[in-house]
C-alpha positions, 0 to 999 in steps of 0.5 A: 512256615506254611506254604502260601494259600488263599484265605477263605474269608477275605480272599487274600493270599497269606504270606506263609507265616503262621503264629499259633494258628494265626496266619498273616495275610498279604493285604494290599496297600489301600488305594487312598495311600497311593492317592495321597502319595501321588498328590504329595509328590505332585505338589512337591514338584509344583513347589519345586518348579515355582519356588526357590527350593534346591541348593546348587553349590553357591546358589539355588534354584530361583523358581518360576515365580521369582520369589525372594524371602530377603526381598520380601523382608526388605519390603516389609521393613520399608513399609514399616519404616514408612508407617513410622515416619510421621512420628519419627519425624515428630520425635526428631524435630520436636522438643519434649514439651511439644511432643507431650502435647502431640497426642498422636505422636505420644500414642506411638511413643508409648507403644514403641517405648514400652517395647524398647524399655522391656527389651533394654531396661526392664532387667534392672528397673522392672517391667513396670519401671518401678525399680529394684534394690539399687535400681531407681523407680523410674515411674514415680521415684526421685531421680538423682540426676534430675527428672526433667526429660532432658536430664533423663535423656542425658543419663540414658545417653552417657550412663553413670560411671560408664565407659562413655567419655561424658559419663555421669560420675558419682561415688559414695565414699566408704566412710567407715571402711576407709577410716574417714569416720569412726564407728561412733560417728558413723552410728551417729550420722546414720541415725540422723539421716534415718530420721530426716525423712520422718521428722525433718532436718530441724527435728532430726538435728535436735534428736541427733546433734552429734549426727547433725555435726558429722553430716554438716562436716562430711556429707553436706558438700554433696547432699547439701546443707538442707540434705535435699541432694544435688542433681549435678553430682547425682547426690540423692535427696535424703529428706524424702521417702525414696531410697535407692538401696533401702532406708532402714538403719542396717542398709544406711549403715552399709551405705555409709560404712562401705560406700556405693558406686552405682553403674548404668551403661551408656546406651548412645552407641547401642540404641542411637540418638532417636531411641535414646530420646524415645526412651526419655520421652516414654519415661517422662510420660510414665512419670507424668501419668503416674497415679 
């Protein structure tokens, strides 16, 4: 280590450290750094005086301005509630037909319903409400429990095979697994059902007479003699092209052999009556506006 000396080029003193002929200068801190430090300290002190800043055990310094984040949030919520009040009132007061005719209310219902659906329903039914395997297409498909706004509202409210005391209850028996039908009968009836939506009940019965007999004896009680379903029982229409689990022979076999018991949670306690009605109005509007 060399002794300190003044650098002849810059005029700064050296620190006394030298590496391979390179001497370290004791360069002073630039004045602009001190300026920024002073400014930042001053701003911090001013903020500390004006705003809530320091914790004091069970409380905190309130600040000279008396700003309160909780109060600010409360004001924002109050303002938002006031803005929603007109269409909330329409939603609570009007029936579905009157709501559908109220363009201003429906504009807000579409916007709020899209968000509510995305947060609570899209995981099963898809963002566009077009469904997934085992979950119905709400935008355009047939709905087993009825597609009126009132029926949709009730399904959302109580769910299907849910914990709600008034839940909609439905179960497709395991005809093969439980020995209700022989394998030959199962094969006959799935061929009959597979062709229903293609050729119609009469033509399918002629093509699959054994399957038609099995259907009449075992399936018509729920699905109807014309196979058009029963919304009171949640039994689907088997003559259309809408299939909840799939309409190919392999999937129909799985449904008949092993049975099905779909589930939908009850949303009444989680969302409340207003939001349940909002979702029903939103879904009914989606179906009305489908291409």
